[in-house]
C-alpha positions in Angstrom: 12.7 59.3 -74.6 9.3 57.7 -74.0 6.2 59.0 -75.8 2.7 58.1 -74.7 0.2 59.1 -77.3 -3.5 58.8 -76.1 -6.2 59.1 -78.7 -9.9 59.6 -77.7 -13.1 60.2 -79.7 -13.5 63.9 -80.5 -16.1 65.7 -78.3 -16.3 62.9 -75.7 -14.4 64.9 -73.1 -14.0 68.6 -72.3 -10.6 70.3 -71.9 -10.4 69.8 -68.2 -11.0 66.0 -68.5 -8.5 65.7 -71.4 -5.9 67.5 -69.2 -6.7 65.1 -66.3 -6.3 62.1 -68.6 -2.8 63.2 -69.5 -1.8 64.0 -65.9 -3.1 60.8 -64.4 -1.3 58.6 -66.9 1.9 60.6 -66.6 1.9 60.4 -62.8 1.6 56.6 -62.8 4.3 55.6 -65.4 7.0 55.7 -62.7 6.5 56.5 -59.1 8.6 56.7 -55.9 7.5 53.2 -55.1 9.5 52.1 -58.2 12.6 54.2 -57.8 14.1 57.0 -55.8 12.8 60.6 -56.3 15.7 61.9 -58.5 15.3 59.0 -60.8 11.5 59.6 -61.1 12.1 63.3 -61.8 14.7 62.5 -64.5 12.3 59.9 -66.0 9.5 62.4 -66.3 11.8 64.9 -67.9 12.4 62.4 -70.7 8.8 61.3 -71.1 6.0 63.0 -73.1 2.3 62.2 -72.7 0.1 63.5 -75.5 -3.7 63.5 -75.5 -5.4 64.0 -78.9 -9.0 63.9 -80.1 -9.8 61.9 -83.2 -12.8 63.2 -85.2 -13.3 60.0 -87.1 -13.8 57.2 -84.5 -15.4 54.0 -85.8 -15.8 51.1 -83.3 -18.3 48.9 -84.9 -21.8 49.4 -86.3 -24.1 51.1 -83.8 -21.5 51.4 -81.1 -21.0 54.7 -79.2 -17.7 56.5 -79.7 -16.0 55.4 -76.4 -12.6 54.2 -75.7 -8.9 54.9 -75.8 -6.2 53.9 -78.2 -2.8 54.4 -76.6 0.6 54.0 -78.3 3.7 53.9 -76.0 6.9 54.4 -77.9 10.1 53.1 -76.2 13.6 52.2 -77.3 13.4 48.8 -79.0 15.7 47.0 -76.6 13.5 48.0 -73.7 10.2 46.9 -75.2 10.0 43.3 -73.9 10.9 44.3 -70.4 8.6 47.3 -70.0 5.5 46.3 -71.9 3.6 44.7 -69.0 4.5 47.6 -66.7 3.3 50.3 -69.1 0.1 48.6 -70.1 -0.9 48.2 -66.4 0.1 51.8 -65.5 -1.6 53.4 -68.5 -4.8 51.5 -67.9 -4.8 52.5 -64.2 -4.2 56.1 -65.2 -7.1 56.1 -67.6 -9.4 54.5 -65.0 -8.4 57.2 -62.4 -9.0 60.0 -64.9 -12.5 58.7 -65.9 -13.7 57.1 -62.7 -17.3 56.8 -63.8 -16.0 54.4 -66.5 -13.3 52.8 -64.5 -14.9 49.3 -64.4 -15.5 49.4 -68.1 -11.9 50.5 -68.8 -10.6 47.6 -66.7 -13.0 44.9 -67.7 -13.9 45.6 -71.3 -11.7 46.1 -74.4 -12.1 49.8 -74.1 -8.5 50.8 -73.5 -6.2 49.5 -76.2 -2.5 49.9 -75.4 0.3 49.0 -77.7 4.0 49.3 -76.8 6.2 50.0 -79.8 9.9 49.6 -79.8 12.1 52.0 -81.9 15.1 50.2 -83.5 18.4 50.9 -81.9 19.8 54.2 -83.3 16.3 55.4 -84.2 16.0 57.9 -81.4 17.7 61.3 -81.4 18.3 64.3 -79.2 21.0 67.0 -79.1 21.0 66.7 -82.9 22.4 63.2 -82.9 21.3 59.6 -82.5 21.1 58.3 -78.9 21.3 54.6 -78.1 19.3 52.9 -75.4 22.2 52.5 -72.9 23.1 56.2 -73.2 19.4 57.1 -72.8 19.3 55.0 -69.6 22.2 57.0 -68.4 20.5 60.3 -69.2 17.2 59.3 -67.6 18.8 58.2 -64.4 21.4 61.0 -64.1 19.5 62.6 -61.2 20.3 59.6 -58.9 24.0 59.7 -59.7 24.2 63.5 -59.4 22.6 63.5 -55.9 25.3 64.2 -53.3 23.4 62.1 -50.7 23.1 59.1 -52.9 23.1 56.6 -50.1 20.6 58.6 -48.1 18.2 58.5 -51.0 17.7 54.8 -50.8 18.8 54.1 -47.2 19.8 50.6 -46.3 18.1 48.1 -48.6 16.2 45.3 -47.0 17.9 42.0 -46.5 18.3 40.1 -49.8 18.1 43.3 -51.9 20.6 45.6 -53.5 20.8 49.0 -55.1 21.1 49.4 -58.9 24.2 51.4 -59.3 22.9 53.1 -62.4 19.5 54.4 -61.3 19.1 53.6 -57.6 16.3 51.1 -57.9 16.0 48.5 -55.2 16.3 45.0 -56.8 16.6 41.4 -55.4 20.2 40.3 -54.9 19.3 37.0 -56.8 18.1 39.0 -59.8 19.0 37.4 -63.1 20.6 40.7 -64.0 23.8 40.7 -61.9 27.5 41.2 -62.2 30.4 41.0 -59.8 33.2 43.7 -59.8 35.9 43.7 -57.2 34.1 41.1 -55.1 30.9 43.2 -55.0 27.8 41.7 -56.5 25.6 44.3 -58.2 22.0 43.8 -59.2 20.2 45.8 -61.9 16.6 46.6 -62.7 16.9 46.2 -66.4 19.5 45.3 -69.1 20.2 48.9 -70.0 21.1 49.9 -66.5 23.3 46.8 -66.3 25.0 47.5 -69.7 25.4 51.2 -68.9 27.2 50.3 -65.6 29.3 47.8 -67.6 30.5 50.4 -70.0 31.4 52.8 -67.1 33.3 50.1 -65.4 35.0 49.0 -68.6 36.1 52.6 -69.2 37.6 52.7 -65.7 39.5 49.5 -66.6 37.4 47.1 -64.5 36.1 43.8 -66.0 33.4 41.7 -64.4 34.6 38.7 -62.4 31.3 36.9 -63.2 28.2 37.7 -65.3 24.8 36.2 -65.5 24.6 35.8 -69.2 26.7 36.4 -72.4 25.1 39.8 -73.3 27.0 41.6 -70.6 30.2 39.9 -71.5 29.7 41.1 -75.1 29.1 44.6 -74.0 32.3 44.8 -71.9 34.5 42.9 -74.4 33.4 44.2 -77.7 31.9 47.5 -76.6 29.0 47.8 -79.0 27.5 50.6 -76.9 29.2 53.9 -77.2 28.5 56.6 -74.6 29.5 60.2 -74.8 32.9 60.6 -73.0 31.6 63.9 -71.4 28.5 62.0 -70.1 30.8 59.4 -68.6 33.0 62.1 -67.0 30.0 63.8 -65.4 28.3 60.5 -64.2 31.1 58.2 -63.1 
């Protein structure tokens, strides 16, 4: 559940350009260079990009009404890890949508992007609260549902591994790792790591080694609760 709210001065752009702004930004948030196709598709299903016009736009005395104010809302536990990624991708999307002002968007303070984290438990769907780990499961379900999972990513390059939650290719020496049954797993983010830890713990497997205490806390005290039906469908 990621919401990208893009505000622009009213009357600055016509309907077609407003539509292009939304589409260009949405297309760049996560691409197949970042993750396998099913993961990208699931991510987009759980993302909303909204473009709105603001009639009262004041940017300093005598200045023309130009610019973008963008708020990206993400689960709070993700904010630190994804902020740089989303700021860069949103900015590039805006530059692509308004190419005549691309240099201005990249070099001047014309595109303001703030990434806001919602406290854990503050997001909801299906009529109930959804935690960040469960949301990571839902957003990457396409990868785990794919029958040809191995074919989606092929053989990773030497020194790389496949994130077992979402299928992202990550360095084997990533700081986000855990060893189960003698196999070392790498993860693209803490929520993919923690979601895998919960699934393994449910199956009775404990990590033989962990990179930091946060994973140990997840597997031992189980603060993250996932829907049992979700676990059954996405082992």
